[in-house]
mmCIF file of the protein (N, C-alpha, C, O) and its ligand, coordinates in Angstrom:
data_MODEL
# 
_entry.id   MODEL 
# 
loop_
_entity.id 
_entity.type 
_entity.pdbx_number_of_molecules 
1 polymer     1 
2 non-polymer 1 
# 
_entity_poly.entity_id                      1 
_entity_poly.type                           'polypeptide(L)' 
_entity_poly.nstd_linkage                   no 
_entity_poly.nstd_monomer                   no 
_entity_poly.pdbx_seq_one_letter_code       MYRCVKCKKMITKVGDKIRCPYCGFRIFIKLRPKVVKKVQAR 
_entity_poly.pdbx_seq_one_letter_code_can   MYRCVKCKKMITKVGDKIRCPYCGFRIFIKLRPKVVKKVQAR 
_entity_poly.pdbx_strand_id                 A 
# 
loop_
_entity_poly_seq.entity_id 
_entity_poly_seq.num 
_entity_poly_seq.mon_id 
_entity_poly_seq.hetero 
1 1  MET n 
1 2  TYR n 
1 3  ARG n 
1 4  CYS n 
1 5  VAL n 
1 6  LYS n 
1 7  CYS n 
1 8  LYS n 
1 9  LYS n 
1 10 MET n 
1 11 ILE n 
1 12 THR n 
1 13 LYS n 
1 14 VAL n 
1 15 GLY n 
1 16 ASP n 
1 17 LYS n 
1 18 ILE n 
1 19 ARG n 
1 20 CYS n 
1 21 PRO n 
1 22 TYR n 
1 23 CYS n 
1 24 GLY n 
1 25 PHE n 
1 26 ARG n 
1 27 ILE n 
1 28 PHE n 
1 29 ILE n 
1 30 LYS n 
1 31 LEU n 
1 32 ARG n 
1 33 PRO n 
1 34 LYS n 
1 35 VAL n 
1 36 VAL n 
1 37 LYS n 
1 38 LYS n 
1 39 VAL n 
1 40 GLN n 
1 41 ALA n 
1 42 ARG n 
# 
loop_
_struct_asym.id 
_struct_asym.entity_id 
A 1 
B 2 
# 
loop_
_chem_comp.id 
_chem_comp.type 
_chem_comp.mon_nstd_flag 
ALA 'L-peptide linking' y 
ARG 'L-peptide linking' y 
ASP 'L-peptide linking' y 
CYS 'L-peptide linking' y 
GLN 'L-peptide linking' y 
GLY 'peptide linking'   y 
ILE 'L-peptide linking' y 
LEU 'L-peptide linking' y 
LYS 'L-peptide linking' y 
MET 'L-peptide linking' y 
PHE 'L-peptide linking' y 
PRO 'L-peptide linking' y 
THR 'L-peptide linking' y 
TYR 'L-peptide linking' y 
VAL 'L-peptide linking' y 
ZN  non-polymer         . 
# 
_pdbx_entity_nonpoly.entity_id   2 
_pdbx_entity_nonpoly.name        ? 
_pdbx_entity_nonpoly.comp_id     ZN 
# 
_pdbx_nonpoly_scheme.asym_id         B 
_pdbx_nonpoly_scheme.entity_id       2 
_pdbx_nonpoly_scheme.mon_id          ZN 
_pdbx_nonpoly_scheme.ndb_seq_num     1 
_pdbx_nonpoly_scheme.pdb_seq_num     101 
_pdbx_nonpoly_scheme.auth_seq_num    101 
_pdbx_nonpoly_scheme.pdb_mon_id      ZN 
_pdbx_nonpoly_scheme.auth_mon_id     ZN 
_pdbx_nonpoly_scheme.pdb_strand_id   A 
_pdbx_nonpoly_scheme.pdb_ins_code    . 
# 
loop_
_atom_site.group_PDB 
_atom_site.id 
_atom_site.type_symbol 
_atom_site.label_atom_id 
_atom_site.label_alt_id 
_atom_site.label_comp_id 
_atom_site.label_asym_id 
_atom_site.label_entity_id 
_atom_site.label_seq_id 
_atom_site.pdbx_PDB_ins_code 
_atom_site.Cartn_x 
_atom_site.Cartn_y 
_atom_site.Cartn_z 
_atom_site.occupancy 
_atom_site.B_iso_or_equiv 
_atom_site.pdbx_formal_charge 
_atom_site.auth_seq_id 
_atom_site.auth_comp_id 
_atom_site.auth_asym_id 
_atom_site.auth_atom_id 
_atom_site.pdbx_PDB_model_num 
ATOM   1   N  N  . MET A 1 1  ? 180.282 392.782 111.136 1.00 0.00 ? 1   MET A N  1 
ATOM   2   C  CA . MET A 1 1  ? 179.625 393.781 110.261 1.00 0.00 ? 1   MET A CA 1 
ATOM   3   C  C  . MET A 1 1  ? 178.120 393.825 110.515 1.00 0.00 ? 1   MET A C  1 
ATOM   4   O  O  . MET A 1 1  ? 177.447 392.820 110.742 1.00 0.00 ? 1   MET A O  1 
ATOM   5   N  N  . TYR A 1 2  ? 177.675 394.999 110.461 1.00 0.00 ? 2   TYR A N  1 
ATOM   6   C  CA . TYR A 1 2  ? 176.211 395.225 110.720 1.00 0.00 ? 2   TYR A CA 1 
ATOM   7   C  C  . TYR A 1 2  ? 175.649 396.022 109.492 1.00 0.00 ? 2   TYR A C  1 
ATOM   8   O  O  . TYR A 1 2  ? 176.349 396.713 108.753 1.00 0.00 ? 2   TYR A O  1 
ATOM   9   N  N  . ARG A 1 3  ? 174.406 395.853 109.378 1.00 0.00 ? 3   ARG A N  1 
ATOM   10  C  CA . ARG A 1 3  ? 173.678 396.645 108.275 1.00 0.00 ? 3   ARG A CA 1 
ATOM   11  C  C  . ARG A 1 3  ? 172.555 397.379 108.933 1.00 0.00 ? 3   ARG A C  1 
ATOM   12  O  O  . ARG A 1 3  ? 171.747 396.781 109.643 1.00 0.00 ? 3   ARG A O  1 
ATOM   13  N  N  . CYS A 1 4  ? 172.491 398.638 108.716 1.00 0.00 ? 4   CYS A N  1 
ATOM   14  C  CA . CYS A 1 4  ? 171.403 399.459 109.202 1.00 0.00 ? 4   CYS A CA 1 
ATOM   15  C  C  . CYS A 1 4  ? 170.105 399.011 108.590 1.00 0.00 ? 4   CYS A C  1 
ATOM   16  O  O  . CYS A 1 4  ? 170.016 398.716 107.398 1.00 0.00 ? 4   CYS A O  1 
ATOM   17  N  N  . VAL A 1 5  ? 169.119 398.970 109.423 1.00 0.00 ? 5   VAL A N  1 
ATOM   18  C  CA . VAL A 1 5  ? 167.807 398.469 108.873 1.00 0.00 ? 5   VAL A CA 1 
ATOM   19  C  C  . VAL A 1 5  ? 167.140 399.658 108.047 1.00 0.00 ? 5   VAL A C  1 
ATOM   20  O  O  . VAL A 1 5  ? 166.376 399.472 107.100 1.00 0.00 ? 5   VAL A O  1 
ATOM   21  N  N  . LYS A 1 6  ? 167.485 400.756 108.473 1.00 0.00 ? 6   LYS A N  1 
ATOM   22  C  CA . LYS A 1 6  ? 166.819 401.993 107.794 1.00 0.00 ? 6   LYS A CA 1 
ATOM   23  C  C  . LYS A 1 6  ? 167.385 402.345 106.484 1.00 0.00 ? 6   LYS A C  1 
ATOM   24  O  O  . LYS A 1 6  ? 166.691 402.390 105.469 1.00 0.00 ? 6   LYS A O  1 
ATOM   25  N  N  . CYS A 1 7  ? 168.679 402.600 106.505 1.00 0.00 ? 7   CYS A N  1 
ATOM   26  C  CA . CYS A 1 7  ? 169.331 403.081 105.219 1.00 0.00 ? 7   CYS A CA 1 
ATOM   27  C  C  . CYS A 1 7  ? 170.159 401.963 104.624 1.00 0.00 ? 7   CYS A C  1 
ATOM   28  O  O  . CYS A 1 7  ? 170.713 402.128 103.537 1.00 0.00 ? 7   CYS A O  1 
ATOM   29  N  N  . LYS A 1 8  ? 170.266 400.807 105.312 1.00 0.00 ? 8   LYS A N  1 
ATOM   30  C  CA . LYS A 1 8  ? 170.902 399.642 104.702 1.00 0.00 ? 8   LYS A CA 1 
ATOM   31  C  C  . LYS A 1 8  ? 172.379 399.894 104.312 1.00 0.00 ? 8   LYS A C  1 
ATOM   32  O  O  . LYS A 1 8  ? 172.873 399.435 103.281 1.00 0.00 ? 8   LYS A O  1 
ATOM   33  N  N  . LYS A 1 9  ? 173.045 400.650 105.200 1.00 0.00 ? 9   LYS A N  1 
ATOM   34  C  CA . LYS A 1 9  ? 174.499 400.925 105.000 1.00 0.00 ? 9   LYS A CA 1 
ATOM   35  C  C  . LYS A 1 9  ? 175.236 399.874 105.891 1.00 0.00 ? 9   LYS A C  1 
ATOM   36  O  O  . LYS A 1 9  ? 174.755 399.376 106.909 1.00 0.00 ? 9   LYS A O  1 
ATOM   37  N  N  . MET A 1 10 ? 176.435 399.614 105.384 1.00 0.00 ? 10  MET A N  1 
ATOM   38  C  CA . MET A 1 10 ? 177.234 398.670 106.120 1.00 0.00 ? 10  MET A CA 1 
ATOM   39  C  C  . MET A 1 10 ? 177.957 399.412 107.218 1.00 0.00 ? 10  MET A C  1 
ATOM   40  O  O  . MET A 1 10 ? 178.521 400.479 106.976 1.00 0.00 ? 10  MET A O  1 
ATOM   41  N  N  . ILE A 1 11 ? 177.952 398.853 108.456 1.00 0.00 ? 11  ILE A N  1 
ATOM   42  C  CA . ILE A 1 11 ? 178.605 399.458 109.561 1.00 0.00 ? 11  ILE A CA 1 
ATOM   43  C  C  . ILE A 1 11 ? 179.434 398.584 110.323 1.00 0.00 ? 11  ILE A C  1 
ATOM   44  O  O  . ILE A 1 11 ? 178.977 397.490 110.656 1.00 0.00 ? 11  ILE A O  1 
ATOM   45  N  N  . THR A 1 12 ? 180.642 398.931 110.659 1.00 0.00 ? 12  THR A N  1 
ATOM   46  C  CA . THR A 1 12 ? 181.479 398.118 111.455 1.00 0.00 ? 12  THR A CA 1 
ATOM   47  C  C  . THR A 1 12 ? 181.207 398.426 112.947 1.00 0.00 ? 12  THR A C  1 
ATOM   48  O  O  . THR A 1 12 ? 181.173 399.591 113.341 1.00 0.00 ? 12  THR A O  1 
ATOM   49  N  N  . LYS A 1 13 ? 181.029 397.455 113.707 1.00 0.00 ? 13  LYS A N  1 
ATOM   50  C  CA . LYS A 1 13 ? 180.679 397.660 115.147 1.00 0.00 ? 13  LYS A CA 1 
ATOM   51  C  C  . LYS A 1 13 ? 181.893 398.190 115.862 1.00 0.00 ? 13  LYS A C  1 
ATOM   52  O  O  . LYS A 1 13 ? 182.995 397.647 115.788 1.00 0.00 ? 13  LYS A O  1 
ATOM   53  N  N  . VAL A 1 14 ? 181.642 399.249 116.539 1.00 0.00 ? 14  VAL A N  1 
ATOM   54  C  CA . VAL A 1 14 ? 182.679 399.811 117.345 1.00 0.00 ? 14  VAL A CA 1 
ATOM   55  C  C  . VAL A 1 14 ? 182.212 399.963 118.803 1.00 0.00 ? 14  VAL A C  1 
ATOM   56  O  O  . VAL A 1 14 ? 181.353 400.781 119.133 1.00 0.00 ? 14  VAL A O  1 
ATOM   57  N  N  . GLY A 1 15 ? 182.829 399.127 119.656 1.00 0.00 ? 15  GLY A N  1 
ATOM   58  C  CA . GLY A 1 15 ? 182.427 399.177 121.029 1.00 0.00 ? 15  GLY A CA 1 
ATOM   59  C  C  . GLY A 1 15 ? 181.057 398.478 121.233 1.00 0.00 ? 15  GLY A C  1 
ATOM   60  O  O  . GLY A 1 15 ? 180.627 397.656 120.423 1.00 0.00 ? 15  GLY A O  1 
ATOM   61  N  N  . ASP A 1 16 ? 180.408 398.838 122.332 1.00 0.00 ? 16  ASP A N  1 
ATOM   62  C  CA . ASP A 1 16 ? 179.196 398.127 122.663 1.00 0.00 ? 16  ASP A CA 1 
ATOM   63  C  C  . ASP A 1 16 ? 177.987 398.883 122.041 1.00 0.00 ? 16  ASP A C  1 
ATOM   64  O  O  . ASP A 1 16 ? 177.008 398.291 121.585 1.00 0.00 ? 16  ASP A O  1 
ATOM   65  N  N  . LYS A 1 17 ? 178.126 400.211 122.056 1.00 0.00 ? 17  LYS A N  1 
ATOM   66  C  CA . LYS A 1 17 ? 177.005 400.955 121.458 1.00 0.00 ? 17  LYS A CA 1 
ATOM   67  C  C  . LYS A 1 17 ? 177.281 401.316 120.084 1.00 0.00 ? 17  LYS A C  1 
ATOM   68  O  O  . LYS A 1 17 ? 178.311 401.893 119.732 1.00 0.00 ? 17  LYS A O  1 
ATOM   69  N  N  . ILE A 1 18 ? 176.282 400.944 119.269 1.00 0.00 ? 18  ILE A N  1 
ATOM   70  C  CA . ILE A 1 18 ? 176.448 401.355 117.824 1.00 0.00 ? 18  ILE A CA 1 
ATOM   71  C  C  . ILE A 1 18 ? 175.271 402.168 117.354 1.00 0.00 ? 18  ILE A C  1 
ATOM   72  O  O  . ILE A 1 18 ? 174.118 401.887 117.680 1.00 0.00 ? 18  ILE A O  1 
ATOM   73  N  N  . ARG A 1 19 ? 175.561 403.087 116.653 1.00 0.00 ? 19  ARG A N  1 
ATOM   74  C  CA . ARG A 1 19 ? 174.557 403.910 116.021 1.00 0.00 ? 19  ARG A CA 1 
ATOM   75  C  C  . ARG A 1 19 ? 174.924 404.138 114.541 1.00 0.00 ? 19  ARG A C  1 
ATOM   76  O  O  . ARG A 1 19 ? 176.102 404.241 114.198 1.00 0.00 ? 19  ARG A O  1 
ATOM   77  N  N  . CYS A 1 20 ? 173.933 404.212 113.696 1.00 0.00 ? 20  CYS A N  1 
ATOM   78  C  CA . CYS A 1 20 ? 174.260 404.422 112.342 1.00 0.00 ? 20  CYS A CA 1 
ATOM   79  C  C  . CYS A 1 20 ? 174.730 405.918 112.149 1.00 0.00 ? 20  CYS A C  1 
ATOM   80  O  O  . CYS A 1 20 ? 174.034 406.886 112.457 1.00 0.00 ? 20  CYS A O  1 
ATOM   81  N  N  . PRO A 1 21 ? 175.923 405.986 111.634 1.00 0.00 ? 21  PRO A N  1 
ATOM   82  C  CA . PRO A 1 21 ? 176.484 407.353 111.388 1.00 0.00 ? 21  PRO A CA 1 
ATOM   83  C  C  . PRO A 1 21 ? 175.725 408.160 110.225 1.00 0.00 ? 21  PRO A C  1 
ATOM   84  O  O  . PRO A 1 21 ? 175.884 409.369 110.057 1.00 0.00 ? 21  PRO A O  1 
ATOM   85  N  N  . TYR A 1 22 ? 174.940 407.411 109.494 1.00 0.00 ? 22  TYR A N  1 
ATOM   86  C  CA . TYR A 1 22 ? 174.271 408.009 108.325 1.00 0.00 ? 22  TYR A CA 1 
ATOM   87  C  C  . TYR A 1 22 ? 172.919 408.605 108.698 1.00 0.00 ? 22  TYR A C  1 
ATOM   88  O  O  . TYR A 1 22 ? 172.574 409.733 108.346 1.00 0.00 ? 22  TYR A O  1 
ATOM   89  N  N  . CYS A 1 23 ? 172.140 407.741 109.466 1.00 0.00 ? 23  CYS A N  1 
ATOM   90  C  CA . CYS A 1 23 ? 170.741 408.212 109.741 1.00 0.00 ? 23  CYS A CA 1 
ATOM   91  C  C  . CYS A 1 23 ? 170.473 408.169 111.195 1.00 0.00 ? 23  CYS A C  1 
ATOM   92  O  O  . CYS A 1 23 ? 169.414 408.596 111.653 1.00 0.00 ? 23  CYS A O  1 
ATOM   93  N  N  . GLY A 1 24 ? 171.470 407.629 111.979 1.00 0.00 ? 24  GLY A N  1 
ATOM   94  C  CA . GLY A 1 24 ? 171.250 407.674 113.481 1.00 0.00 ? 24  GLY A CA 1 
ATOM   95  C  C  . GLY A 1 24 ? 170.372 406.510 113.925 1.00 0.00 ? 24  GLY A C  1 
ATOM   96  O  O  . GLY A 1 24 ? 169.971 406.505 115.089 1.00 0.00 ? 24  GLY A O  1 
ATOM   97  N  N  . PHE A 1 25 ? 170.053 405.561 113.125 1.00 0.00 ? 25  PHE A N  1 
ATOM   98  C  CA . PHE A 1 25 ? 169.196 404.524 113.538 1.00 0.00 ? 25  PHE A CA 1 
ATOM   99  C  C  . PHE A 1 25 ? 169.908 403.537 114.389 1.00 0.00 ? 25  PHE A C  1 
ATOM   100 O  O  . PHE A 1 25 ? 171.128 403.438 114.253 1.00 0.00 ? 25  PHE A O  1 
ATOM   101 N  N  . ARG A 1 26 ? 169.311 402.828 115.213 1.00 0.00 ? 26  ARG A N  1 
ATOM   102 C  CA . ARG A 1 26 ? 170.011 401.966 116.156 1.00 0.00 ? 26  ARG A CA 1 
ATOM   103 C  C  . ARG A 1 26 ? 169.635 400.475 116.074 1.00 0.00 ? 26  ARG A C  1 
ATOM   104 O  O  . ARG A 1 26 ? 170.014 399.667 116.922 1.00 0.00 ? 26  ARG A O  1 
ATOM   105 N  N  . ILE A 1 27 ? 168.884 400.155 115.032 1.00 0.00 ? 27  ILE A N  1 
ATOM   106 C  CA . ILE A 1 27 ? 168.564 398.779 114.758 1.00 0.00 ? 27  ILE A CA 1 
ATOM   107 C  C  . ILE A 1 27 ? 169.381 398.257 113.655 1.00 0.00 ? 27  ILE A C  1 
ATOM   108 O  O  . ILE A 1 27 ? 169.421 398.876 112.592 1.00 0.00 ? 27  ILE A O  1 
ATOM   109 N  N  . PHE A 1 28 ? 170.037 397.164 113.824 1.00 0.00 ? 28  PHE A N  1 
ATOM   110 C  CA . PHE A 1 28 ? 171.014 396.576 112.838 1.00 0.00 ? 28  PHE A CA 1 
ATOM   111 C  C  . PHE A 1 28 ? 170.733 395.140 112.637 1.00 0.00 ? 28  PHE A C  1 
ATOM   112 O  O  . PHE A 1 28 ? 170.244 394.413 113.502 1.00 0.00 ? 28  PHE A O  1 
ATOM   113 N  N  . ILE A 1 29 ? 171.089 394.751 111.378 1.00 0.00 ? 29  ILE A N  1 
ATOM   114 C  CA . ILE A 1 29 ? 171.025 393.353 111.074 1.00 0.00 ? 29  ILE A CA 1 
ATOM   115 C  C  . ILE A 1 29 ? 172.457 392.810 111.199 1.00 0.00 ? 29  ILE A C  1 
ATOM   116 O  O  . ILE A 1 29 ? 173.371 393.378 110.601 1.00 0.00 ? 29  ILE A O  1 
ATOM   117 N  N  . LYS A 1 30 ? 172.675 391.746 111.944 1.00 0.00 ? 30  LYS A N  1 
ATOM   118 C  CA . LYS A 1 30 ? 174.042 391.293 112.033 1.00 0.00 ? 30  LYS A CA 1 
ATOM   119 C  C  . LYS A 1 30 ? 174.451 390.399 110.787 1.00 0.00 ? 30  LYS A C  1 
ATOM   120 O  O  . LYS A 1 30 ? 173.779 389.463 110.354 1.00 0.00 ? 30  LYS A O  1 
ATOM   121 N  N  . LEU A 1 31 ? 175.586 390.815 110.316 1.00 0.00 ? 31  LEU A N  1 
ATOM   122 C  CA . LEU A 1 31 ? 176.019 390.123 109.124 1.00 0.00 ? 31  LEU A CA 1 
ATOM   123 C  C  . LEU A 1 31 ? 177.254 389.367 109.462 1.00 0.00 ? 31  LEU A C  1 
ATOM   124 O  O  . LEU A 1 31 ? 178.126 389.803 110.214 1.00 0.00 ? 31  LEU A O  1 
ATOM   125 N  N  . ARG A 1 32 ? 177.283 388.222 108.875 1.00 0.00 ? 32  ARG A N  1 
ATOM   126 C  CA . ARG A 1 32 ? 178.535 387.397 108.957 1.00 0.00 ? 32  ARG A CA 1 
ATOM   127 C  C  . ARG A 1 32 ? 179.391 387.573 107.677 1.00 0.00 ? 32  ARG A C  1 
ATOM   128 O  O  . ARG A 1 32 ? 178.916 387.308 106.573 1.00 0.00 ? 32  ARG A O  1 
ATOM   129 N  N  . PRO A 1 33 ? 180.594 388.000 107.828 1.00 0.00 ? 33  PRO A N  1 
ATOM   130 C  CA . PRO A 1 33 ? 181.493 388.089 106.702 1.00 0.00 ? 33  PRO A CA 1 
ATOM   131 C  C  . PRO A 1 33 ? 181.620 386.737 105.968 1.00 0.00 ? 33  PRO A C  1 
ATOM   132 O  O  . PRO A 1 33 ? 181.677 385.658 106.558 1.00 0.00 ? 33  PRO A O  1 
ATOM   133 N  N  . LYS A 1 34 ? 181.658 386.890 104.649 1.00 0.00 ? 34  LYS A N  1 
ATOM   134 C  CA . LYS A 1 34 ? 181.701 385.626 103.881 1.00 0.00 ? 34  LYS A CA 1 
ATOM   135 C  C  . LYS A 1 34 ? 183.134 385.044 104.022 1.00 0.00 ? 34  LYS A C  1 
ATOM   136 O  O  . LYS A 1 34 ? 184.162 385.685 103.799 1.00 0.00 ? 34  LYS A O  1 
ATOM   137 N  N  . VAL A 1 35 ? 183.076 383.833 104.395 1.00 0.00 ? 35  VAL A N  1 
ATOM   138 C  CA . VAL A 1 35 ? 184.400 383.142 104.564 1.00 0.00 ? 35  VAL A CA 1 
ATOM   139 C  C  . VAL A 1 35 ? 184.685 382.329 103.270 1.00 0.00 ? 35  VAL A C  1 
ATOM   140 O  O  . VAL A 1 35 ? 184.002 381.360 102.937 1.00 0.00 ? 35  VAL A O  1 
ATOM   141 N  N  . VAL A 1 36 ? 185.692 382.775 102.603 1.00 0.00 ? 36  VAL A N  1 
ATOM   142 C  CA . VAL A 1 36 ? 186.001 382.057 101.368 1.00 0.00 ? 36  VAL A CA 1 
ATOM   143 C  C  . VAL A 1 36 ? 186.957 380.983 101.673 1.00 0.00 ? 36  VAL A C  1 
ATOM   144 O  O  . VAL A 1 36 ? 188.086 381.260 102.080 1.00 0.00 ? 36  VAL A O  1 
ATOM   145 N  N  . LYS A 1 37 ? 186.595 379.860 101.511 1.00 0.00 ? 37  LYS A N  1 
ATOM   146 C  CA . LYS A 1 37 ? 187.508 378.670 101.724 1.00 0.00 ? 37  LYS A CA 1 
ATOM   147 C  C  . LYS A 1 37 ? 188.256 378.381 100.415 1.00 0.00 ? 37  LYS A C  1 
ATOM   148 O  O  . LYS A 1 37 ? 187.666 378.139 99.362  1.00 0.00 ? 37  LYS A O  1 
ATOM   149 N  N  . LYS A 1 38 ? 189.494 378.416 100.535 1.00 0.00 ? 38  LYS A N  1 
ATOM   150 C  CA . LYS A 1 38 ? 190.320 378.099 99.333  1.00 0.00 ? 38  LYS A CA 1 
ATOM   151 C  C  . LYS A 1 38 ? 190.694 376.548 99.433  1.00 0.00 ? 38  LYS A C  1 
ATOM   152 O  O  . LYS A 1 38 ? 191.382 376.047 100.322 1.00 0.00 ? 38  LYS A O  1 
ATOM   153 N  N  . VAL A 1 39 ? 190.172 375.952 98.463  1.00 0.00 ? 39  VAL A N  1 
ATOM   154 C  CA . VAL A 1 39 ? 190.389 374.555 98.338  1.00 0.00 ? 39  VAL A CA 1 
ATOM   155 C  C  . VAL A 1 39 ? 191.312 374.215 97.154  1.00 0.00 ? 39  VAL A C  1 
ATOM   156 O  O  . VAL A 1 39 ? 190.959 374.475 96.004  1.00 0.00 ? 39  VAL A O  1 
ATOM   157 N  N  . GLN A 1 40 ? 192.469 373.645 97.425  1.00 0.00 ? 40  GLN A N  1 
ATOM   158 C  CA . GLN A 1 40 ? 193.388 373.387 96.360  1.00 0.00 ? 40  GLN A CA 1 
ATOM   159 C  C  . GLN A 1 40 ? 193.025 372.014 95.756  1.00 0.00 ? 40  GLN A C  1 
ATOM   160 O  O  . GLN A 1 40 ? 192.960 370.995 96.443  1.00 0.00 ? 40  GLN A O  1 
ATOM   161 N  N  . ALA A 1 41 ? 192.804 372.049 94.501  1.00 0.00 ? 41  ALA A N  1 
ATOM   162 C  CA . ALA A 1 41 ? 192.618 370.788 93.753  1.00 0.00 ? 41  ALA A CA 1 
ATOM   163 C  C  . ALA A 1 41 ? 193.876 370.205 93.399  1.00 0.00 ? 41  ALA A C  1 
ATOM   164 O  O  . ALA A 1 41 ? 194.753 370.904 92.892  1.00 0.00 ? 41  ALA A O  1 
ATOM   165 N  N  . ARG A 1 42 ? 194.049 368.934 93.633  1.00 0.00 ? 42  ARG A N  1 
ATOM   166 C  CA . ARG A 1 42 ? 195.276 368.310 93.245  1.00 0.00 ? 42  ARG A CA 1 
ATOM   167 C  C  . ARG A 1 42 ? 195.064 367.515 91.961  1.00 0.00 ? 42  ARG A C  1 
ATOM   168 O  O  . ARG A 1 42 ? 196.001 366.898 91.455  1.00 0.00 ? 42  ARG A O  1 
HETATM 169 ZN ZN . ZN  B 2 .  ? 171.215 404.126 108.837 1.00 0.00 2 101 ZN  A ZN 1 
# 
């Protein structure tokens, strides 16, 4: 997942070239999806 620096919309990376479909900006912040670990309590 990436976030556009300009309009701060979430964009899923498609291929090698990514461009914001909303504003056309090409600088993104790389986001790591939150991994929710399920821990079962016994
Ligand atoms: Zn944008």
